[in-house]
Residue frames relative to the residue before (quaternion, step in Angstrom):
aa qw qx qy qz dx dy dz
F 1.0000 0.0000 0.0000 0.0000 0.00 0.00 0.00
F 0.6929 0.4642 -0.2574 0.4880 3.56 1.01 -0.92
L 0.6084 0.5403 -0.3348 0.4753 3.58 1.16 -0.82
R 0.7140 0.4382 -0.3107 0.4490 3.66 0.61 -0.90
A 0.6075 0.5622 -0.3369 0.4489 3.60 1.02 -0.70
S 0.6953 0.4861 -0.2742 0.4528 3.58 1.02 -0.83
R 0.6114 0.5513 -0.3425 0.4527 3.60 1.24 -0.39
A 0.6079 0.6295 -0.3659 0.3168 3.53 1.01 -0.72
P 0.6600 0.4864 -0.3033 0.4857 3.57 1.01 -0.76
V 0.6298 0.5352 -0.3435 0.4461 3.54 1.08 -0.59
R 0.6297 0.5328 -0.3111 0.4721 3.56 1.09 -0.77
L 0.6477 0.5390 -0.2757 0.4625 3.48 1.15 -1.00
R 0.6321 0.5146 -0.3353 0.4725 3.59 1.03 -0.79
L 0.6790 0.5120 -0.2990 0.4329 3.53 0.92 -0.94
L 0.6148 0.5293 -0.3248 0.4862 3.58 1.12 -0.68
L 0.6802 0.4856 -0.2845 0.4696 3.53 0.91 -0.88
L 0.6081 0.5424 -0.3248 0.4801 3.57 1.08 -0.66
A 0.6698 0.4964 -0.2925 0.4684 3.59 0.85 -1.00
S 0.6451 0.5205 -0.3272 0.4537 3.53 0.92 -0.89
A 0.6575 0.5360 -0.2893 0.4435 3.60 1.06 -0.92
V 0.6383 0.5178 -0.2988 0.4850 3.54 1.05 -0.84
G 0.7011 0.4758 -0.2922 0.4435 3.56 0.84 -0.86
A 0.6365 0.5256 -0.3179 0.4665 3.52 1.19 -0.66
N 0.7467 0.3956 -0.2416 0.4770 3.59 1.05 -0.40
V 0.2993 0.7387 -0.5310 0.2877 3.53 1.11 0.57
V 0.2513 -0.8182 0.5054 0.1095 3.58 -0.46 1.16
T 0.0222 -0.7396 0.6717 0.0375 3.54 -1.02 0.80
T 0.2750 -0.7965 0.5319 0.0837 3.57 -0.77 1.08
T 0.1605 -0.7820 0.5989 0.0640 3.49 -0.78 1.14
E 0.2040 -0.7502 0.6196 0.1082 3.62 -0.92 0.99
T 0.1154 -0.7871 0.6054 -0.0246 3.55 -0.95 1.13
F 0.0078 -0.8090 0.5874 -0.0197 3.57 -0.87 1.00
D 0.2816 -0.6898 0.6262 0.2297 3.53 -1.27 0.53
F 0.0623 -0.7842 0.6113 0.0864 3.66 -1.19 0.33
F 0.0470 -0.7972 0.6009 -0.0327 3.54 -1.11 0.68
R 0.1046 0.7610 -0.6383 0.0512 3.52 -1.23 0.65
R 0.1141 -0.7465 0.6470 0.1054 3.58 -1.08 0.77
G 0.5208 -0.7045 0.4089 0.2552 3.56 -1.01 0.89
Q 0.5860 -0.6524 0.3646 0.3130 3.55 -0.97 0.71
F 0.7596 0.3813 -0.1712 0.4983 3.64 1.02 -0.87
A 0.8011 0.2724 -0.0949 0.5245 3.52 0.49 -1.25
G 0.4037 -0.7593 0.4317 0.2724 3.53 0.97 -0.76
F 0.2920 0.7551 -0.5382 0.2344 3.49 1.26 0.49
I 0.3128 -0.7559 0.5581 0.1386 3.61 -1.15 0.87
V 0.0270 -0.7358 0.6753 0.0417 3.59 -0.96 0.77
K 0.1652 0.7814 -0.5952 0.0881 3.56 -0.96 0.86
G 0.1165 0.8113 -0.5638 0.1015 3.59 -1.11 0.47
Q 0.3594 -0.7053 0.5737 0.2103 3.42 -1.36 -0.36
F 0.0554 -0.7793 0.6233 0.0320 3.62 -1.08 0.70
S 0.0829 -0.7840 0.6125 0.0564 3.65 -1.23 0.37
Y 0.0033 0.7607 -0.6491 0.0033 3.53 -1.15 0.49
N 0.4591 -0.6565 0.5229 0.2912 3.50 -1.45 0.31
Q 0.5670 -0.6305 0.4208 0.3222 3.60 -0.78 0.96
A 0.6579 0.5311 -0.3139 0.4320 3.56 1.05 -0.76
D 0.6962 0.4932 -0.2761 0.4425 3.56 1.22 -0.41
V 0.4495 0.6950 -0.4482 0.3376 3.46 1.32 0.04
P 0.3548 -0.7741 0.4737 0.2248 3.62 -0.62 1.02
P 0.7147 -0.4643 0.2786 0.4427 3.65 -1.15 0.27
S 0.6045 0.5829 -0.3514 0.4139 3.59 1.11 -0.59
G 0.4093 -0.7103 0.4686 0.3293 3.59 1.25 -0.57
I 0.6339 0.5061 -0.3398 0.4760 3.61 1.29 0.05
V 0.2742 -0.7472 0.5886 0.1417 3.53 -0.70 1.27
R 0.0998 -0.8031 0.5854 0.0493 3.54 -0.91 0.84
E 0.7473 -0.4060 0.2206 0.4775 3.65 -1.17 0.32
E 0.6845 0.5113 -0.3259 0.4047 3.71 0.89 -0.67
H 0.6644 0.4761 -0.3078 0.4869 3.56 1.34 -0.25
L 0.5223 0.6855 -0.3960 0.3169 3.54 1.18 -0.14
L 0.3300 -0.6923 0.5967 0.2363 3.59 -1.20 0.61
S 0.7858 -0.0395 0.0565 0.6146 3.67 1.12 -0.69
L 0.0850 0.7489 -0.6568 0.0216 3.38 -1.36 0.48
D 0.0148 0.7901 -0.6082 0.0755 3.53 -0.50 1.37
V 0.0951 -0.8012 0.5901 -0.0296 3.54 -0.87 1.16
S 0.0601 -0.8085 0.5854 -0.0004 3.56 -0.79 1.01
F 0.2378 -0.7546 0.6052 0.0874 3.54 -1.06 0.91
Y 0.0407 -0.7741 0.6316 -0.0154 3.59 -1.10 0.95
D 0.4749 -0.6641 0.4913 0.3034 3.50 -1.06 0.65
P 0.7196 -0.4435 0.2664 0.4632 3.77 -1.12 0.04
Q 0.7026 0.4356 -0.2835 0.4860 3.59 1.12 -0.36
G 0.6039 -0.6051 0.3506 0.3824 3.56 1.30 0.23
V 0.4189 0.6869 -0.4685 0.3650 3.58 1.25 0.36
H 0.3998 -0.7206 0.5023 0.2619 3.60 -0.67 1.05
L 0.1998 -0.7877 0.5719 0.1117 3.55 -0.92 0.90
R 0.7688 -0.2271 0.1548 0.5775 3.63 0.86 -0.84
T 0.2096 -0.7152 0.6532 0.1338 3.51 -1.37 0.60
Y 0.1461 -0.7291 0.6600 0.1068 3.56 -1.07 0.88
S 0.1750 -0.7749 0.6039 0.0657 3.49 -0.48 1.36
D 0.8179 0.0726 -0.1055 0.5610 3.62 -1.15 0.83
N 0.0249 0.8544 -0.5166 0.0508 3.55 0.78 1.09
H 0.6171 0.5741 -0.3292 0.4257 3.54 1.21 -0.64
L 0.7054 0.4227 -0.2495 0.5114 3.60 1.33 -0.29
R 0.7965 -0.0065 0.0615 0.6015 3.53 1.09 -0.74
P 0.5068 -0.1371 -0.8491 -0.0578 1.60 -2.42 0.98
V 0.3551 -0.7241 0.5504 0.2159 3.61 -1.39 0.23
D 0.5247 -0.6126 0.4844 0.3388 3.61 -1.20 0.36
S 0.7515 -0.4016 0.2960 0.4318 3.55 -1.33 -0.06
S 0.6648 0.4672 -0.2978 0.5010 3.54 1.29 -0.35
G 0.5778 -0.6196 0.3575 0.3929 3.63 1.24 -0.01
N 0.5481 0.6294 -0.3614 0.4158 3.55 1.38 0.14
P 0.5321 -0.6314 0.4594 0.3274 3.62 -0.91 0.86
Y 0.4870 -0.6611 0.4782 0.3118 3.61 -0.94 0.64
V 0.5893 0.6428 -0.3534 0.3385 3.59 1.08 -0.71
N 0.0247 -0.7160 0.6952 0.0588 3.47 -1.22 0.72
F 0.0112 0.8418 -0.5337 0.0802 3.60 -0.74 1.05
A 0.0201 0.8043 -0.5902 0.0657 3.53 -1.04 0.86
F 0.0159 0.8039 -0.5905 0.0692 3.60 -0.34 1.29
D 0.1972 -0.7933 0.5506 0.1692 3.62 -0.58 1.02
T 0.3393 -0.7766 0.5027 0.1707 3.59 -0.55 1.17
L 0.5871 0.5702 -0.3749 0.4355 3.51 1.28 -0.29
S 0.7743 0.2777 -0.1600 0.5456 3.59 0.84 -0.88
Q 0.3465 -0.7472 0.4895 0.2864 3.65 1.23 -0.16
E 0.5772 0.5503 -0.4486 0.4035 3.63 0.70 0.92
L 0.4907 -0.5823 0.5486 0.3453 3.45 -1.39 0.29
L 0.3615 -0.7382 0.5284 0.2125 3.59 -0.74 0.90
Q 0.0755 0.8642 -0.4694 0.1646 3.47 -0.32 1.33
D 0.5013 0.6526 -0.4346 0.3660 3.67 1.22 0.07
G 0.6868 0.5779 -0.2516 0.3620 3.43 1.18 -0.80
T 0.6865 -0.4218 0.3965 0.4399 3.55 -1.36 -0.07
F 0.6732 -0.6088 0.3093 0.2838 3.52 -1.11 1.04
N 0.7567 0.3174 -0.1188 0.5591 3.56 1.22 -0.96
V 0.5451 0.6408 -0.4058 0.3571 3.69 1.06 0.26
D 0.0724 -0.7532 0.6526 0.0397 3.55 -1.04 0.87
D 0.1111 0.8118 -0.5574 0.1343 3.61 -0.52 1.00
D 0.2347 -0.8056 0.5309 0.1192 3.70 -0.29 1.18
I 0.6532 0.5047 -0.3206 0.4645 3.64 1.17 -0.40
H 0.7750 0.2173 -0.0920 0.5862 3.59 0.66 -1.21
R 0.2408 -0.8207 0.4989 0.1398 3.56 0.10 1.27
Y 0.6274 0.5797 -0.3481 0.3863 3.68 0.99 -0.66
R 0.5804 0.6063 -0.3406 0.4237 3.57 1.37 -0.40
N 0.5802 0.6270 -0.3682 0.3671 3.60 1.14 -0.54
G 0.0078 0.7797 -0.6254 -0.0312 3.52 -1.07 0.60
F 0.3406 -0.7592 0.5189 0.1959 3.53 -1.26 -0.15
V 0.1024 -0.7280 0.6608 0.1512 3.57 -1.42 0.10
F 0.0283 -0.7699 0.6367 0.0328 3.56 -0.93 0.95
G 0.7059 0.4313 -0.3433 0.4447 3.59 -1.29 0.42
E 0.6594 -0.5107 0.4358 0.3384 3.56 -0.91 -0.86
G 0.7175 0.4183 -0.3572 0.4274 3.54 -1.16 0.88
D 0.3791 -0.7155 0.5536 0.1945 3.53 -1.31 0.36
P 0.3903 -0.7704 0.4570 0.2128 3.67 -0.29 1.24
S 0.5731 0.5975 -0.3530 0.4358 3.53 1.23 -0.52
M 0.6612 0.5356 -0.3058 0.4272 3.60 1.16 -0.51
R 0.4220 0.7321 -0.4699 0.2554 3.58 1.25 -0.26
T 0.8085 0.2451 -0.1232 0.5207 3.59 0.84 -0.83
S 0.3108 0.7813 -0.4892 0.2317 3.56 1.20 0.45
P 0.3760 -0.7170 0.5338 0.2439 3.66 -0.77 1.04
T 0.5943 0.5921 -0.3582 0.4098 3.63 1.08 -0.46
T 0.8131 0.2538 -0.1051 0.5133 3.54 0.85 -1.08
G 0.3711 -0.7251 0.4811 0.3242 3.57 1.30 -0.42
G 0.6171 -0.5735 0.3378 0.4198 3.64 1.18 0.33
V 0.4281 0.7038 -0.4597 0.3319 3.53 1.31 0.23
Q 0.2764 0.6860 -0.6375 0.2160 3.59 -0.89 1.20
S 0.3734 -0.7386 0.5237 0.2018 3.50 -1.30 0.19
G 0.6749 0.5075 -0.3918 0.3653 3.49 -1.35 0.34
L 0.4828 -0.6304 0.5210 0.3131 3.50 -1.40 -0.24
A 0.0550 -0.8096 0.5841 0.0170 3.54 -1.16 0.74
F 0.1252 -0.7317 0.6660 0.0741 3.48 -1.29 0.69
W 0.1160 0.8095 -0.5391 0.2013 3.49 -0.47 1.32
S 0.5205 -0.6509 0.4910 0.2537 3.45 -1.48 0.51
R 0.8327 -0.2690 0.1490 0.4605 3.59 -1.28 -0.02
P 0.4886 -0.7088 0.4228 0.2830 3.60 -1.02 0.65
A 0.8127 0.0802 0.0036 0.5771 3.60 1.22 -0.45
D 0.5979 -0.5831 0.3896 0.3883 3.57 -1.09 0.51
N 0.6736 0.4840 -0.3308 0.4501 3.74 1.02 -0.39
K 0.6016 0.5707 -0.3616 0.4262 3.60 1.21 0.21
T 0.5255 -0.5992 0.4709 0.3782 3.54 -1.08 0.59
P 0.5507 -0.6076 0.4248 0.3835 3.65 -0.98 0.78
H 0.2412 0.7230 -0.6277 0.1584 3.42 -1.13 0.91
L 0.3681 -0.7112 0.5722 0.1771 3.55 -1.31 0.49
H 0.1906 -0.7658 0.6066 0.0959 3.54 -1.29 0.69
V 0.1119 -0.6668 0.7093 0.1992 3.51 -1.53 0.06
D 0.0172 0.7793 -0.6261 0.0184 3.57 -0.90 0.95
D 0.2264 -0.6772 0.6873 0.1331 3.35 -1.46 0.77
W 0.2951 -0.8300 0.4220 0.2143 3.59 0.30 1.24
N 0.5281 -0.6590 0.4591 0.2757 3.49 -1.13 0.94
N 0.3541 -0.6868 0.5951 0.2206 3.56 -1.29 0.64
A 0.7505 -0.3775 0.2426 0.4851 3.65 -1.21 -0.06
A 0.6636 0.5147 -0.3260 0.4341 3.66 1.08 -0.37
G 0.5039 -0.6762 0.3792 0.3809 3.48 1.49 -0.15
A 0.6270 0.5030 -0.3477 0.4827 3.53 1.28 0.52
G 0.4704 -0.6570 0.5056 0.3022 3.54 -1.18 0.54
E 0.6905 -0.5007 0.3322 0.4026 3.56 -1.27 0.50
F 0.7827 0.3828 -0.1829 0.4554 3.59 0.87 -1.02
G 0.3962 -0.7823 0.4115 0.2485 3.62 1.35 -0.16
F 0.2969 0.7654 -0.4990 0.2774 3.58 1.07 0.69
P 0.4792 -0.6508 0.4883 0.3292 3.60 -1.06 0.64
I 0.6424 -0.5251 0.4100 0.3788 3.52 -1.32 0.37
G 0.2719 -0.7658 0.5631 0.1501 3.53 -1.01 0.85
Y 0.7919 -0.0728 0.0850 0.6003 3.52 0.94 -0.89
S 0.8352 -0.0359 -0.0247 0.5482 3.61 -0.80 1.10
S 0.7609 -0.2990 0.2013 0.5396 3.70 -0.42 -1.03
H 0.5778 0.6035 -0.3553 0.4192 3.65 1.20 0.16
E 0.5830 -0.5680 0.4665 0.3463 3.55 -1.32 0.49
D 0.7773 -0.1218 0.0858 0.6113 3.54 1.16 -0.62
A 0.0801 -0.7772 0.6235 0.0273 3.48 -1.39 0.38
S 0.1457 -0.7690 0.6118 0.1146 3.55 -1.31 0.17
F 0.0957 -0.7651 0.6342 0.0564 3.59 -0.96 0.85
A 0.3058 -0.7627 0.5428 0.1736 3.58 -0.46 1.15
Y 0.7727 0.3774 -0.1682 0.4820 3.62 1.03 -0.65
A 0.7245 0.3387 -0.2394 0.5504 3.55 1.22 0.39
T 0.4216 -0.7087 0.4941 0.2755 3.58 -0.95 0.77
T 0.6498 -0.4774 0.3981 0.4375 3.59 -1.29 0.32
A 0.6376 0.5420 -0.3461 0.4242 3.62 0.82 -0.75
D 0.6165 0.5503 -0.3194 0.4637 3.55 1.04 -0.82
K 0.7126 0.4308 -0.2572 0.4903 3.57 0.97 -0.87
I 0.5632 0.5686 -0.3817 0.4624 3.62 1.15 -0.47
D 0.6696 0.4983 -0.2840 0.4719 3.57 0.99 -1.02
G 0.6145 0.5540 -0.3555 0.4349 3.62 1.16 -0.50
G 0.4553 -0.7323 0.4076 0.3005 3.60 1.20 -0.34
K 0.6297 0.5818 -0.3416 0.3852 3.59 1.21 0.14
V 0.4576 0.6789 -0.4319 0.3783 3.54 1.32 0.10
G 0.5115 -0.6919 0.4047 0.3095 3.60 -0.73 1.09
A 0.4821 -0.6954 0.4531 0.2805 3.58 -0.93 0.82
A 0.5337 0.6167 -0.3962 0.4218 3.49 1.36 -0.25
Y 0.7237 0.4035 -0.2033 0.5217 3.63 1.32 -0.44
H 0.8061 -0.0287 0.0455 0.5893 3.52 1.04 -0.72
E 0.0602 0.8043 -0.5774 0.1270 3.56 -0.76 1.16
T 0.1339 -0.7611 0.6294 0.0809 3.46 -1.16 0.73
D 0.4904 -0.6273 0.5148 0.3178 3.62 -1.22 0.48
A 0.7516 -0.3647 0.3012 0.4598 3.57 -1.40 -0.07
G 0.7376 0.4407 -0.2342 0.4548 3.56 1.02 -0.70
G 0.6171 -0.5848 0.3314 0.4090 3.56 1.26 0.20
T 0.5200 0.6586 -0.3998 0.3688 3.58 1.30 -0.13
V 0.3956 -0.7308 0.4865 0.2697 3.57 -0.69 1.07
I 0.1753 -0.8066 0.5633 0.0378 3.57 -0.74 1.10
R 0.7873 0.0989 -0.0711 0.6044 3.60 1.23 -0.35
N 0.1733 0.7628 -0.6138 0.1065 3.66 -0.80 0.93
I 0.1714 0.7303 -0.6411 0.1623 3.53 -0.35 1.35
L 0.1858 0.8066 -0.5314 0.1800 3.55 0.95 0.81
A 0.5038 -0.6536 0.4803 0.2972 3.64 -1.18 0.67
S 0.7899 0.2509 -0.1498 0.5391 3.66 1.00 -0.20
D 0.5883 -0.5633 0.4483 0.3683 3.52 -1.27 0.47
V 0.6270 -0.5814 0.3735 0.3597 3.58 -1.08 0.72
A 0.7077 0.4492 -0.2365 0.4915 3.61 1.18 -0.64
A 0.5400 0.6214 -0.3777 0.4238 3.59 1.35 -0.11
K 0.3277 -0.6833 0.6127 0.2243 3.42 -1.40 0.52
G 0.6467 -0.5691 0.3607 0.3575 3.52 -1.25 0.45
Q 0.5305 -0.6284 0.4767 0.3105 3.55 -1.20 0.63
T 0.3123 -0.6603 0.6424 0.2320 3.50 -1.23 0.74
V 0.5958 -0.5207 0.4323 0.4324 3.60 -1.31 0.02
R 0.2235 -0.7666 0.5889 0.1251 3.60 -0.74 1.10
V 0.1533 -0.7787 0.6069 0.0426 3.55 -1.03 0.98
V 0.0889 -0.7903 0.6060 -0.0170 3.59 -0.90 1.03
R 0.3944 -0.7024 0.5432 0.2368 3.55 -0.75 0.92
V 0.2848 -0.7812 0.5379 0.1389 3.51 -0.92 0.95
V 0.7705 -0.2443 0.2157 0.5479 3.54 0.69 -1.07
A 0.2119 -0.7064 0.6578 0.1529 3.59 -1.17 0.58
R 0.0139 -0.8594 0.5066 -0.0670 3.43 -0.20 1.32
A 0.2861 -0.7804 0.5345 0.1533 3.53 -0.88 0.96
S 0.0613 -0.7981 0.5975 0.0473 3.66 -0.80 0.81
P 0.5443 -0.1350 -0.8265 -0.0489 1.57 -2.12 1.27
S 0.6337 -0.5530 0.3666 0.3979 3.54 -1.15 0.55
S 0.5391 -0.6035 0.4948 0.3168 3.50 -1.30 0.69
P 0.6052 -0.5545 0.4223 0.3846 3.61 -1.10 0.65
G 0.7896 0.2775 -0.2334 0.4950 3.68 -0.86 0.90
D 0.4190 0.7014 -0.4759 0.3254 3.63 1.25 0.15
D 0.3106 -0.7468 0.5547 0.1954 3.57 -0.83 0.84
E 0.2972 -0.7852 0.5176 0.1649 3.60 -0.41 1.29
D 0.5808 0.5778 -0.3938 0.4167 3.62 1.09 -0.44
N 0.6640 0.4879 -0.2992 0.4812 3.68 1.16 -0.34
D 0.4219 0.7199 -0.4570 0.3079 3.65 1.25 0.16
D 0.4020 -0.7474 0.4770 0.2286 3.61 -0.42 1.12
D 0.6567 0.5491 -0.3220 0.4045 3.54 1.07 -0.66
D 0.4929 0.6431 -0.4347 0.3930 3.66 1.25 -0.11
D 0.6442 0.5222 -0.3184 0.4593 3.61 1.23 -0.41
D 0.2152 -0.8154 0.5193 0.1387 3.60 -0.52 1.03
D 0.4247 0.7052 -0.4653 0.3253 3.57 1.19 0.44
F 0.2416 -0.8345 0.4846 0.1016 3.52 0.03 1.35
G 0.5785 0.6226 -0.3728 0.3723 3.48 1.21 -0.42
T 0.5530 0.6227 -0.4037 0.3788 3.69 1.09 -0.23
E 0.0359 -0.8267 0.5609 -0.0273 3.50 -0.67 1.02
């Protein structure tokens, strides 16, 4: 009787210890802000994404299926908010129910992979990875079936492997051939673009910069220049800044009011 009675408190202590250990299993969430301003018109795209370190695959590349969150906001050249896509890794979706987003974040170099083609995933040749944020399928731009008609805003990388790495912002054309917000073309057929490996002057010389932002007369004199970058500058890449590495659950006594993530201002870097 005395022996059995003495074991009960031991078993109780072991159960309590096991519960305490299980309750303190730490999962670490990594959170990053990102930002980019266009080279020609100056459209701004910024946002935030997060993932659990335990979900990082052996390649070290976090893809859309590994994300906990992805919020993407679009702003016009004057900083006026156009649209935010919350949980962009989950929605909007295409006609097959698949999210439009393609995402590749290299945890080794801490960079968003962006030199590659928008729909390419490559765990070996990292430079081939690209991305799509927002809404719409860039491959539909020249579709003879749809005539390129789709809706929404998109931020995406180069269209094909044989193209120089660059980024675009598009306000997709409706059936009337106009975007939802009615902005003039910034480069080629896009509302804006960025070439990290070419100067603005190089692209002006190529003849594809929109006349709404840069124009010369017949004699070559500049009569309009409201470009978002100096003619000698190269285009911005997407800049990524680590926000916080947070362990959950919170320790007793943590003040939730001091959680930096409660602030939705993605512009803080």
